[in-house]
N, C-alpha and C positions, 0 to 999 in steps of 0.2 A: 503495500499499500505506499503511496507516494505523499507526502506531507508538503504543503505549503505555507510558507514561511513569509508573513509581511510584516518587517519589524517597525515599529515607531520611538524614535529616539526620545527621551525626556525632553530635550531642547527644542525639537520640533513641535511637539504636542505643546509645551508651556506656552509657545506663542499663540497657539490655537485655542486656548481656554476662554470660553464665554462666561465661567463663575469665577466669583473670588474665592481665595482660599478658605475665606470665612465661612462660605456655605458650605464647604464638605459635610456631604452624609454620612462617608467611612472612610478610614485611612487605614490604609497596610504599610506596616515597618517590618523589615527584618533585618539581622545581620549589624545590630549597634554595635556588639563586642565591647560592653562595658567591661574595663580592666586592660584593654588594649591600650598601649601610648598613643596607638594612631586612630582612636576612637572619636569622632567629630561632635561629639555632646552638644555644645554649643548651637551648631548650626540645627540640630534637632530639635533642641528647648526651644529656638527661635521659630520653626514651625509649627510647633506644640501652642505655643502662646498665640499663635493666628488662627486657630481654629477649635471648635468644640462640636465636635462629631458626635454622631449617636451611637457609633461604634469604634471602635480599634482593634485591630488584628496584629499582636505581636507575633511576626511568622520565624521565630527562632532565632536562636544566637544573639539573644538581647544580651545576656552575661556570657563572657568569656571565661567559663570556667577552667579552662585548659591553661589559660596564659596565668589566671588567678591562683592556680594552684602551684605555681612556680614564684611565683611573687604576688603578692596582693597590692593592687594597686585602686585606690578609688578617691576621686576628685572632687571637691565643691561644685564642680560642673554635673557630676553624677547626681549629688544629691539634690541640685534643682530639678535636675530631668526626672526625677523618683518624685518630688515633690509636684511638678507639674502633673503627671501621671496621676498620682492620690488627687489631685484637685479636680481633676477630669471624672474620674471616677465618683466622687463625691457629688459633682454637678449632675451627673446621672449616665455619663458616658459607659456604655457597655465595653468592658475590655476583656478581648479574647487571648489566650497565650497558648500559640502550641509550641513546643519546645525544639530546637535542633542537636545538631551533634557537639556543640560548644556547651549547651545549657542542658545537654541530655538527663541530669541528674535531677530536673523538675518532672519529668516523664513518670518519676516515684510519687508524685504528689498530685495527680489526676483527680480533680474534684473541683467543685462549685466552690469558690471562696468568696467572702461579702464583697471584693471589689474586681476581682477578677477570676475569670474561668480557665483553668486550665485541662485542654484534650492535646490528643495525638493529631487530631484534624477538626475541622469545623464545615459546615456547610452553611453559606452566607447567601441570602437571597438580596438581589439588588432590589432598587424602586420601580425598576421596570420588570421586574418579576425572574429574570435569568438568574440560575443559581450558579456559585464558584463553591468549588473545594479549596479550603484554605488548609496546608501543611507545609513543613519547612522545605520538606523534599530529599534531606541527607536519607530517607528509607529506601531511596531506589539508585543510591550511589555504591556501586561495588567497591570501593575504597573504603568506604566507611563499613560497610557491613563485612567485609571480607579480608580487609588488609589495616585494619587500626593503626596498627603502627606506621605504616605508609602516610597515611591522611596524619597522624602529628608529627610525622618529620615534614610534611609537607607545610604544615602551619608555622612550625619554626624557620622554615627555609621563608618562606612566605613572609613574615616579620623583618629579618634579616633584608630582603630585597626593598620592603617599604622603607628601612633607614637609609639603604644606599639610595634609591629614589629620590628622598625628601633630600639629601647632602648634594648630589648631583643637579638637583633640581634649584637647590637653593643658589648655588654658585654659578648657574647659566642664569639665573635673574638677575643676579648682582650686573653680569655683563648684557642685560636686556635680551638675553636668547631663548628659544623656543623653549617651553615645557615638553619634556620626553616621559611618556608614563611609562616607565620599564616595567615596574611591579605587575602594573593592570594589564599590561600585554601578555606578559609572562604567564600570570595566573589564569587568565582567558585561554592561552594556548592549551597550559595543562588542563585545567577543566573541560574543555572541548573534547579531548582524549577521552577522559575518564567519562563523558556523556556518551560519546558514541560507544565504548566499550561496553558501558551500563544500559544503553538505550534510555536513558535518563527522560528525556521530551516524553517519549513514547509510552513509558510506563504511567509517568504523570498523568496524561491523556487517558489512558486505560483507567486509571484511579476514577478521574472525573466521571468517564462513563458509567463506571459501577456505583459511583454516588448518584447518579442521575442528573449531573451537573453538565452546564453548557461552556463552563471555564476551569480554569485551576489558578490559584495563585501560590507561588513559592517563592523562596530564596534561596538560599546556600550557594549559588556558584557567583553570586557577586556580579550580573551581567543584568542591568535594567531592561527590561523589555517585553512588549505587547506585541504579540503576534498570532496568528491562526494557524493551527496545526491540524488539517482536515477539517473536522465541524466544531473543534474545541478550540476556545480560545486561551491562550498561553499567557499568563503575567507574570515576569518577576519583578520584585521589589527591588532589586538591586542591594546596596550596603551603603553602610554611616562610616566607611574607613575611606573610601576613595570616592563613590558618586555621589554621597549622601542625594539619594533618591527616594521617592515611597508611590506608592499608588494612591490617587483618591477616587472615590466614588462619588457624584456630583447628584444633586437631587432629583435629576432626571434618570438615574442609572447609568449614566455615561461614566466609563473608566478612562484613567487618563495617567500618565509618568509626570511626574513634575520631578526638577532637579532643586533641591535647596538654595544651592549657589545664586539662584535668580530671585530670592526673596527679597535682596537689599535693593531690588530695583523698583519694587511694588510700594505701595502704602499701605500701613496697616491699618485693617477695618475690624471693628467688633464683631467678635464671632455672633452666629444665630441661630442657638442651638433651638430654641423655644419654637423657631419657626420650621425648622427642619422635623420637628417630632410630629407634624400634621401629615409628613409626606412618608412615613414609615410604612 
């Protein structure tokens, strides 16, 4: 069976937006990696302060337990981020958390808590009626399921590449040179090999079909994307290490990738949760 990929980048979608971020109905976030020194928590906090959605889906790897098991790292920005999520939950936002391979310990706590529901996967119904399966995606990564040692080694190598990437680009910036996304390119190359070997996309689409869904939202591979694979809509939220991207559902059910780097160019508006409740 052949698959049709029609990819939309965050930048192109952001330019075509007809809604303000303050109108967001649902927000999908993944691969925040709290605990990594490269986590861009401030950028995510800026996004969360601009919206008051009905639902937030935390699609795995929110906390990076692998890195924090080696060295505890918790910054004031993390505290502000957690406080904002708590504030949203108290305000009425439903928070759903599906753990990933870096916070897999939370799979032992699958339950409904006061402000957050933890599940291996969720089914989300959009305002226009379409159903989306929501899960991190590591369940369909052959390296994670059969070669965990290689995955851990890859995480260490990626951290080193990020450090080299930042150093080289800092020097290039001093001389007005063009930024080179070394770590991003190498990670996407490595992940593309794993995806092909694992049948990653196909397995996710099969999972969506089994759940009677028209689409699937995932994270894991750090590649923000919205595309069509056969009859299934495939949505990847990206990450908050390099891309600072998320998927937003607007009040009409339309889904869009957004790039938080573009937020500085827009004026902040007061979120309108009360107006969106009637559109549930």
